[in-house]
N, C-alpha and C positions, 0 to 999 in steps of 0.2 A: 656429208653435203656442207657447204660454207654458207654461213649467213651471209645477206645484205642488210646493211643497216642505212638507213634512208633519213638523212638528216638535212638540216638548213643552213643559212649563212653561218659562219663561225663569229662573226661581231655580233650577232644577235640571238640567235639562239640557244637561249637557255637551257631548254627543255631536250635539244639535240645532245648537249653537251654531256648530260648525265650518263644514258646507256655508253654513248661513245667513249667517254673516259674511263668507265667501269670495264667495259670489254678491252681495252688497249690495256690498262692497269694490270687485269687478270690472264692477259694473254690469249684472249677469245678471239680466234681467226674471223675476220668478216670483210666481206667486200663494202668498201666505202662509198656510197653514191650521196652525191648533195644536189638538193632541189632547192636553189634559193628563192629566199622571198624577192619577188619583183616587182609587186604591186600591193597597194592596201589591203586586197583580199586575195588570198591565193586558194581559197576554198575549192572552186570548181577545179582546178588544174591538180590540186592535191587530191582529188577525190579517184583521179586515176590509180593511184597506188594506196591510199589510206582511206578506211570506212569514214573516219572522222573529218577526211580534209586538212589535217594537220601532221606535221612530225613531233617526234621521231615515229619510225615503223621500222618494225624488225621482220624481214622476210625469210623463213626457214622454208626451204621449197615451195610449194604451193600456199604454204599458210602464213598470213599476215598477222604480226602480233603487233598492236599499237599503244600508245602512252608509254611515258617513261618509267611509270611505276608496274604496268602490265609486262612490259619488256623485262624489268628486273626482276620480277615473280618467276617469269617464263624462264629465264636464266639460272636463277636459283635452284631450279628442280632438276636441271642438266649439267650444273659447273657449280666444283666447290670454290669457295672464297666469295661468294655475293654477300652471305653474311657471315658475323664473327661465330667462330667454334664455342667462344664461353656463352654460357645461357644468359648470364645477368646483360654481358656487352649484346648479345644477339637480340634481346629484349628492347634494350635502351636503344640501339640500332634501327629497329623496326618502328618504335613509335615516334622517332625523330625523323626518319624518312616520310614516313605519313604526314607528320606534322607540316615537312618542307614540302610536301606534294600536294597538301589540302589549302595551306593557310599563306602568312606572310604576305597579303595583299598590298599592304602599303608598301612594303620593301620593294616588290615587283613593279609596281606603278610609279614610285617615287625615284627608284633607283635603277631606272631599265638598265638591260644588260647591253654594255657596248665594250669590247675588249679593248678595242684600239684607242681611246680616248682616257684623259683624265678630265675631271668635273670638281668645279667648285658648286657643291650642293647648294639649293636655295635652304632657308632655314627650316629645320624638321620639324613637323608637325609632331602632335603626341601620338599617332598611331605609328608613324616610321619608328618615333624614338620606343616604342614598345616592341616593335619587331626587333628593331638592331640590339635592345637589352635581351631580348629572349635568345637571340642568336648569340651573342656573347655567353651568355649562361648554358645553352647547350654545348658550346665549344669548351667552357671551362669545367663543366661536369664531367663530358666523356674524357677529355685528357687527363683530369684527376683521378676519376674512378677507375679508370681501365689503364693507366700507365703509358698512354701515347705510344708512338709519336703520332698515331692517326687517332681520329675521332672515338674509334670504339677499341682501342688495344693496338698491337704490333703491327695487323697488315691492313693494307688499304682494303675498303669493304664498300658496299652500295652507300653506307653513310657519308663517308668521302664523296664519293660521287654525285650525291645529291645537294652537297653543300658546295661543289666545286663552281659552281656559277655565283654563288654567294662570294667566293674568294675573290674572282674577278670585279664583282660590285664592289667590294669592299675597297680593294685597290683605286678602283676609277674614281669613287667618291670619298675616300679617305674617312672611310667610317672607323670608328673605335669599337673595337671586339675585345680590349683587355689582353688577358693572356691568351686568349683564342688565336693570337696575332701569329703565334709561333706556328700555328697549323696552318694559317693562310700562307705563311712564308714556306713552310714545306709543300703544299699543295700546288702552288703555283710553281715550283722548282721541278715538280714531276714531269717526267719525260713527256708524257701523254698530254699535260697542259702546255708545256711549252712548244709541243708540235701544233696543238691547237691555236696557241696563241700568234706563231708563225704564220700559219693559213690564214688567221682573222687579218693580220697586218698587210698581209698580201693581196686581199681581196679588193677588185675592182668596184664591187656592187654597191649601191646606196639606194636604200628604200626610204622612200620619201616619209612614210608613215612612222617607221623607227626612228629616223632622223628627228621628226616634228616631237615624238615621244622624249628623245634625248635633251632636245631644246628646252622643254618645259622642265626638266628636273634640275635643271642648272647653268651655269657659265662653262663652255670646253675652253681648259685653259693649256691643253696640249693634244693635239691627235697626231699619232703616230702611223696611221693607214694610209697604204698606197693610195698614189692622187688617181 
């Protein structure tokens, strides 16, 4: 039975991107269903298919699997390649994935994801500087420890998928991640990421809440989205 992956707007939904790009990169077939953010709170509408009222959600027959990490763990039990084969790389990947899933609140809040724009950010506060510094550290440690070109070695894994939204943020806001920029360039050029970006640029949806968050983050200096 084919999976159905429910995600939201390509421009905004960083959590949706994680399982989407992972499944694309690993060749796990799924039906792609978009339920866009259309208003400040989509909770009631999304409750029709998601127990949390949020996306992403993976449908496997009658079973709903929710949360980007929950979906990743579910897929890892059924498909090879979600985690690195090497034990040390796998341990690093699992820790960094859970750190990304539960942390980096300043990065999320002060550099909201919007794929189709470029932003001159406001001066970074101490919390955001710490988050960006930690991202740089993870990238550089992964690449140096496991030989690249991906964050946990030669193959694209869940670790790359969980930091894929950060790659868009790094480009949007011009964040400095040192030697980790090599990985940023590589992941942005991945065919799945190129597809996601193309779909983001073609979107005509604009949701006032997400656009307001973007305005707080800095000054838009370029907007490549469809009018």
